[in-house]
C-alpha positions as CSV (number, residue, x, y, z in Angstrom):
1,X,33.8,-51.5,-19.7
2,X,33.7,-50.8,-15.9
3,X,34.3,-46.8,-16.7
4,X,31.3,-47.0,-19.1
5,X,29.1,-48.8,-16.5
6,X,29.9,-46.2,-13.9
7,X,29.6,-43.2,-16.2
8,X,25.9,-45.0,-17.3
9,X,25.1,-44.7,-13.3
10,X,26.4,-41.7,-12.7
11,X,24.2,-40.0,-15.9
12,X,21.1,-42.2,-14.2
13,X,22.0,-40.8,-10.8
14,X,21.7,-37.0,-12.4
15,X,18.8,-37.6,-14.4
16,X,16.7,-38.8,-11.0
17,X,17.9,-36.1,-8.4
18,X,14.9,-34.1,-9.6
19,X,14.7,-30.4,-9.9
20,X,16.9,-27.8,-9.1
21,X,16.9,-24.7,-6.8
22,X,17.1,-22.3,-10.1
23,X,14.2,-24.2,-11.7
24,X,12.5,-23.6,-8.4
25,X,12.8,-20.2,-8.4
26,X,12.2,-19.6,-12.0
27,X,8.7,-21.3,-11.4
28,X,7.9,-19.3,-8.4
29,X,8.7,-16.0,-9.7
30,X,6.3,-17.0,-12.7
31,X,3.4,-17.7,-10.3
32,X,4.5,-14.3,-8.7
33,X,3.8,-12.7,-11.6
34,X,0.3,-14.5,-12.7
35,X,-1.0,-13.6,-9.0
36,X,0.2,-9.8,-9.4
37,X,-1.5,-9.7,-12.7
38,X,-4.9,-11.6,-11.4
39,X,-4.9,-9.2,-8.3
40,X,-4.6,-6.1,-10.6
41,X,-7.6,-7.3,-12.4
42,X,-9.7,-8.4,-9.8
43,X,-8.9,-5.8,-6.7
44,X,-11.0,-3.0,-8.8
45,X,-14.3,-5.1,-9.0
46,X,-13.8,-6.1,-4.9
47,X,-13.8,-2.3,-4.2
48,X,-16.8,-1.5,-6.7
49,X,-18.6,-4.6,-5.3
50,X,-17.9,-3.2,-1.3
51,X,-19.7,0.0,-2.7
52,X,-22.9,-1.7,-4.5
53,X,-23.0,-3.8,-0.9
54,X,-23.5,-0.7,1.1
55,X,-25.6,1.0,-1.1
56,X,-28.0,-2.1,-0.7
57,X,-27.6,-2.6,2.5
58,X,-28.1,1.2,3.2
59,X,-31.5,1.0,1.0
60,X,-32.7,-2.1,3.1
61,X,-32.0,0.1,6.3
62,X,-33.8,3.0,4.8
63,X,-37.1,0.7,3.9
64,X,-36.9,-0.5,7.8
65,X,-36.8,3.1,8.9
66,X,-39.7,4.1,6.8
67,X,-41.9,1.4,8.0
68,X,-40.7,2.0,11.8
69,X,-41.7,5.7,11.1
70,X,-45.2,5.0,9.7
71,X,-46.2,1.8,12.0
72,X,-44.2,2.0,15.5
73,X,-43.3,5.2,16.1
74,X,-44.9,7.1,18.6
75,X,-43.1,9.9,18.4
76,X,-42.2,10.7,14.5
77,X,-38.8,11.3,15.3
78,X,-36.2,10.0,13.3
79,X,-35.5,6.3,14.1
80,X,-31.9,5.2,15.2
81,X,-30.2,1.5,14.2
82,X,-31.2,0.2,17.6
83,X,-34.3,1.1,17.7
84,X,-34.7,-0.6,14.7
85,X,-33.1,-3.6,15.8
86,X,-35.1,-3.4,18.9
87,X,-38.5,-3.3,17.4
88,X,-37.4,-6.2,14.6
89,X,-37.4,-4.1,11.6
90,X,-33.8,-5.2,11.4
91,X,-31.6,-8.0,12.2
92,X,-28.8,-7.3,14.4
93,X,-26.3,-8.5,12.0
94,X,-27.5,-6.0,9.0
95,X,-26.0,-2.7,10.6
96,X,-22.9,-2.4,9.9
97,X,-21.2,-1.5,6.3
98,X,-18.8,-3.6,4.8
99,X,-16.0,-1.8,6.2
100,X,-17.1,-2.2,9.7
101,X,-18.7,0.6,10.6
102,X,-22.3,1.0,11.7
103,X,-24.8,3.0,9.1
104,X,-26.2,6.4,10.1
105,X,-29.7,7.3,9.5
106,X,-30.4,11.0,9.3
107,X,-34.4,12.5,8.5
108,X,-35.2,15.5,7.3
109,X,-38.6,15.8,7.5
110,X,-40.3,12.7,5.8
111,X,-37.3,12.2,3.5
112,X,-34.8,9.4,5.3
113,X,-31.4,9.2,4.2
114,X,-28.9,6.2,5.4
115,X,-25.4,6.7,5.3
116,X,-22.1,4.8,5.4
117,X,-18.7,6.4,6.3
118,X,-17.2,5.0,3.7
119,X,-13.7,3.0,3.2
120,X,-12.0,5.7,5.1
121,X,-14.4,5.1,8.2
122,X,-14.9,9.2,8.4
123,X,-18.1,10.8,7.9
124,X,-18.6,13.8,5.6
125,X,-15.7,12.4,3.2
126,X,-15.6,11.7,-0.7
127,X,-15.9,8.3,-0.3
128,X,-19.4,8.6,2.1
129,X,-21.5,5.8,0.4
130,X,-25.8,6.9,0.6
131,X,-29.0,4.6,-0.1
132,X,-29.8,6.5,-3.3
133,X,-26.4,6.3,-5.1
134,X,-26.3,5.7,-9.1
135,X,-24.1,3.7,-10.9
136,X,-22.1,6.5,-11.7
137,X,-21.5,7.4,-7.7
138,X,-20.9,3.8,-7.4
139,X,-18.1,3.8,-9.9
140,X,-16.6,7.2,-8.4
141,X,-16.3,6.1,-4.9
142,X,-15.0,2.5,-5.9
143,X,-12.2,4.7,-8.0
144,X,-11.2,6.8,-4.8
């Protein structure tokens, strides 16, 4: 009887001790696989949303620059970001693209173009973002 009682206690102790290290590692491996798959699905959308945000912000800056030229500019020269902020046409926090660099304003006569250097933060490269991008342009730059 005593042997049977000891065996029952050992079985109860083994059942109540919790999970083994191998079981924990298996669960962690499964979670890592799920997280990796989710990242692979979400990351391209994140890059596309950054480009879309840059296009929208560039459009806002272009509108502010046009208003500045037509209403406040004494010289008719191409405005700078600083002039737009100082003239209260643009909020100081709205002057950077999603990658942390300041937008550039270029003027060719009455035509104003606002450009972001893009993800590589270098001007005149294929990933530059302009205010007049179409959906195909956004997808192309997001795919780079």
